[in-house]
PLY file of the C-alpha trace (Angstrom):
ply
format ascii 1.0
element vertex 236
property float x
property float y
property float z
element edge 235
property int vertex1
property int vertex2
end_header
100.08 113.34 111.46
96.48 114.20 110.38
95.28 116.58 107.75
92.22 119.17 107.36
90.56 116.36 105.38
90.86 113.47 108.02
87.50 112.08 108.92
86.02 112.99 112.51
86.76 109.70 113.83
90.63 110.34 113.19
90.62 113.29 115.35
91.22 113.64 118.87
93.80 111.61 120.70
94.75 109.26 117.90
98.06 110.73 117.38
99.16 109.68 120.94
98.12 106.20 120.19
100.61 103.50 119.25
100.48 102.37 115.73
98.65 99.28 114.71
99.63 96.37 112.32
96.91 94.56 109.84
96.84 91.77 107.81
94.89 92.16 104.54
94.55 89.97 101.18
94.09 91.02 97.46
93.30 89.13 94.42
96.46 88.91 92.07
96.23 89.41 88.57
97.41 86.01 87.93
94.16 84.45 89.65
92.68 83.95 86.65
93.34 82.29 83.11
92.36 85.69 81.55
94.72 87.60 83.86
97.49 85.35 83.33
96.94 86.01 79.43
97.09 89.81 80.36
100.36 89.31 81.93
101.92 87.63 78.97
100.14 90.39 76.60
100.81 93.30 78.14
104.21 92.61 80.39
102.15 93.25 83.61
102.98 92.05 87.18
101.60 88.97 87.80
100.81 89.50 91.58
99.49 93.31 91.01
95.91 93.57 91.91
93.86 92.07 89.22
90.66 94.58 89.41
90.12 97.52 87.08
90.59 99.83 89.92
93.74 98.67 91.58
92.84 98.08 95.48
95.26 98.94 96.72
97.55 100.40 93.46
100.77 98.49 94.83
102.41 99.79 91.55
102.07 103.35 92.59
104.81 105.17 94.60
102.35 106.28 96.99
99.45 103.74 97.15
96.16 104.56 98.55
93.67 102.34 100.61
89.85 102.98 100.02
86.77 101.22 100.46
86.11 100.04 97.17
86.84 96.48 98.26
85.55 95.99 101.74
83.26 98.91 102.02
83.20 100.39 105.83
84.84 97.49 107.31
88.57 98.53 106.92
89.57 101.90 105.30
87.68 104.16 107.65
89.39 102.16 110.65
93.07 103.30 109.39
94.82 106.10 110.99
98.21 107.65 110.26
101.11 105.38 111.53
99.12 102.02 110.77
100.76 99.51 109.11
99.01 96.94 106.58
100.79 93.81 105.47
99.38 92.79 102.30
99.20 88.86 100.84
97.55 87.45 98.15
94.58 85.27 98.60
95.41 81.42 98.91
96.22 79.55 95.82
98.73 77.57 93.63
100.45 80.70 92.70
103.41 80.26 89.76
105.70 77.20 90.13
104.65 76.25 93.94
101.68 73.87 93.47
100.98 73.29 97.29
98.36 75.80 98.15
99.67 78.93 100.11
99.97 82.93 100.11
102.45 85.26 98.84
103.70 88.37 100.81
103.41 91.46 98.48
104.58 94.04 100.64
103.37 96.63 103.39
101.93 100.10 103.65
102.22 102.63 106.39
99.61 105.00 106.40
100.99 108.58 106.30
97.74 110.48 106.07
93.98 110.20 105.68
91.26 111.79 104.05
87.32 111.94 104.11
86.82 111.88 100.33
88.55 110.80 97.25
88.24 114.03 95.85
90.20 115.45 98.95
92.87 112.80 98.24
93.06 113.21 94.78
93.83 117.08 95.39
96.70 116.02 97.55
98.13 113.99 94.87
98.09 116.35 92.30
99.41 119.18 94.79
102.66 116.81 94.73
102.54 116.30 91.02
101.56 112.23 91.00
99.58 110.62 89.02
96.33 109.39 90.90
96.04 105.68 92.01
93.53 103.69 89.95
91.30 103.01 93.11
90.34 106.85 93.46
87.21 107.26 92.14
87.00 110.67 90.71
86.15 112.83 87.66
89.55 112.15 85.02
90.42 108.64 86.60
88.77 106.19 84.61
88.97 102.45 85.89
91.63 100.32 84.10
90.35 99.01 80.80
89.23 95.21 81.02
91.98 93.81 78.98
94.45 94.83 81.82
92.22 93.08 84.50
91.77 89.25 85.57
88.50 89.63 83.37
90.81 89.87 80.16
89.08 88.04 77.34
85.71 89.09 78.67
82.77 91.08 77.64
82.39 93.64 80.35
79.75 96.49 81.44
80.26 99.48 83.74
78.47 97.63 86.41
82.06 96.60 88.19
82.80 100.36 88.51
79.41 101.25 89.60
80.04 99.22 92.74
83.35 101.17 93.48
81.42 104.45 92.70
78.76 103.62 95.46
81.22 102.85 97.91
83.10 105.84 97.34
79.95 107.95 97.90
78.87 105.50 101.06
82.39 105.81 102.59
85.13 108.37 101.07
87.76 107.26 103.35
91.14 107.24 101.96
94.18 106.44 103.79
97.34 107.31 101.46
100.42 105.24 102.52
104.15 104.73 101.95
105.14 101.34 100.44
107.55 99.09 101.74
109.26 96.45 100.25
106.50 95.48 97.40
107.09 92.68 95.22
104.79 91.97 92.46
106.77 89.53 90.33
108.27 86.85 92.66
106.89 87.57 96.05
107.90 85.29 99.06
105.79 82.33 99.79
103.92 81.95 103.05
102.73 78.65 103.76
100.05 77.45 106.15
102.67 75.97 108.36
104.06 79.64 108.78
100.98 81.36 109.33
100.10 78.65 112.00
103.45 79.08 113.63
102.66 82.90 113.96
99.15 83.27 114.63
97.98 79.65 115.92
95.67 79.69 113.12
94.96 81.02 109.52
93.66 84.34 109.86
90.64 85.42 107.95
91.14 88.53 106.25
87.79 89.26 104.72
87.81 91.91 107.30
91.26 92.44 107.89
92.28 91.68 111.47
94.55 93.80 113.55
97.63 91.74 114.44
100.30 92.25 117.21
103.81 94.13 116.20
105.76 91.03 116.83
103.28 88.95 114.76
103.89 91.34 112.11
107.76 91.10 112.55
107.61 87.48 112.29
105.80 87.22 109.34
108.07 89.45 107.58
110.91 87.62 108.90
109.66 84.16 107.56
109.13 85.94 104.30
112.63 86.75 103.99
115.06 83.70 102.87
117.55 84.40 104.87
116.05 86.70 106.96
117.62 90.39 106.24
119.54 92.29 108.89
117.00 94.82 110.43
114.07 93.57 108.60
111.82 95.19 111.07
112.76 98.62 109.56
110.67 98.30 107.12
107.63 99.33 108.83
108.15 103.02 109.54
110.97 105.26 108.14
110.66 107.86 110.93
0 1
1 2
2 3
3 4
4 5
5 6
6 7
7 8
8 9
9 10
10 11
11 12
12 13
13 14
14 15
15 16
16 17
17 18
18 19
19 20
20 21
21 22
22 23
23 24
24 25
25 26
26 27
27 28
28 29
29 30
30 31
31 32
32 33
33 34
34 35
35 36
36 37
37 38
38 39
39 40
40 41
41 42
42 43
43 44
44 45
45 46
46 47
47 48
48 49
49 50
50 51
51 52
52 53
53 54
54 55
55 56
56 57
57 58
58 59
59 60
60 61
61 62
62 63
63 64
64 65
65 66
66 67
67 68
68 69
69 70
70 71
71 72
72 73
73 74
74 75
75 76
76 77
77 78
78 79
79 80
80 81
81 82
82 83
83 84
84 85
85 86
86 87
87 88
88 89
89 90
90 91
91 92
92 93
93 94
94 95
95 96
96 97
97 98
98 99
99 100
100 101
101 102
102 103
103 104
104 105
105 106
106 107
107 108
108 109
109 110
110 111
111 112
112 113
113 114
114 115
115 116
116 117
117 118
118 119
119 120
120 121
121 122
122 123
123 124
124 125
125 126
126 127
127 128
128 129
129 130
130 131
131 132
132 133
133 134
134 135
135 136
136 137
137 138
138 139
139 140
140 141
141 142
142 143
143 144
144 145
145 146
146 147
147 148
148 149
149 150
150 151
151 152
152 153
153 154
154 155
155 156
156 157
157 158
158 159
159 160
160 161
161 162
162 163
163 164
164 165
165 166
166 167
167 168
168 169
169 170
170 171
171 172
172 173
173 174
174 175
175 176
176 177
177 178
178 179
179 180
180 181
181 182
182 183
183 184
184 185
185 186
186 187
187 188
188 189
189 190
190 191
191 192
192 193
193 194
194 195
195 196
196 197
197 198
198 199
199 200
200 201
201 202
202 203
203 204
204 205
205 206
206 207
207 208
208 209
209 210
210 211
211 212
212 213
213 214
214 215
215 216
216 217
217 218
218 219
219 220
220 221
221 222
222 223
223 224
224 225
225 226
226 227
227 228
228 229
229 230
230 231
231 232
232 233
233 234
234 235
């Protein structure tokens, strides 16, 4: 499915191609001491993205992926039907002191827009609040106390980067969320990633992975594996 606001590169024969799968990482709120203090003080999910514009906003019922984190390297590549599996960055998260990742959930792209304003209009038409990573008038960034910079003085320089990237690349992918877990997400060990990929993928620029790898990653995150776990990817 495309929309009137689909970027030009998303037009043409894209509807006929098979869906793709990507692996992407994000900084959780619990990454820093300040973020962990914010979790306790404001009862926030520890594994929600820790930025002032959550990228993505996994607490939203219909999250969006924008270029605020990776510029032109990711959001403009996405098309309807694509699925992105989100993990944390590597760390010693929670009670698990061996370095590992956590699997936060999956987002399947439902529609793409050429600008934040066009995406915001779609959310408003559906009666939904705007995800925090849409940079439009009336949608201010989250206050510093709700971010991993909790307890620090802060200027608007951080949001200036998001505004610049929204102007440089306004691509927005609006998604359906699957099995998002922000309180106690499944553990992914280095051994698990090596078994699936033969390496530990570099997610600075999210790599495309195979459907089989996506399914194996999801299965390994279940304890025990859920029956029909592969159905998380597409509701259609």
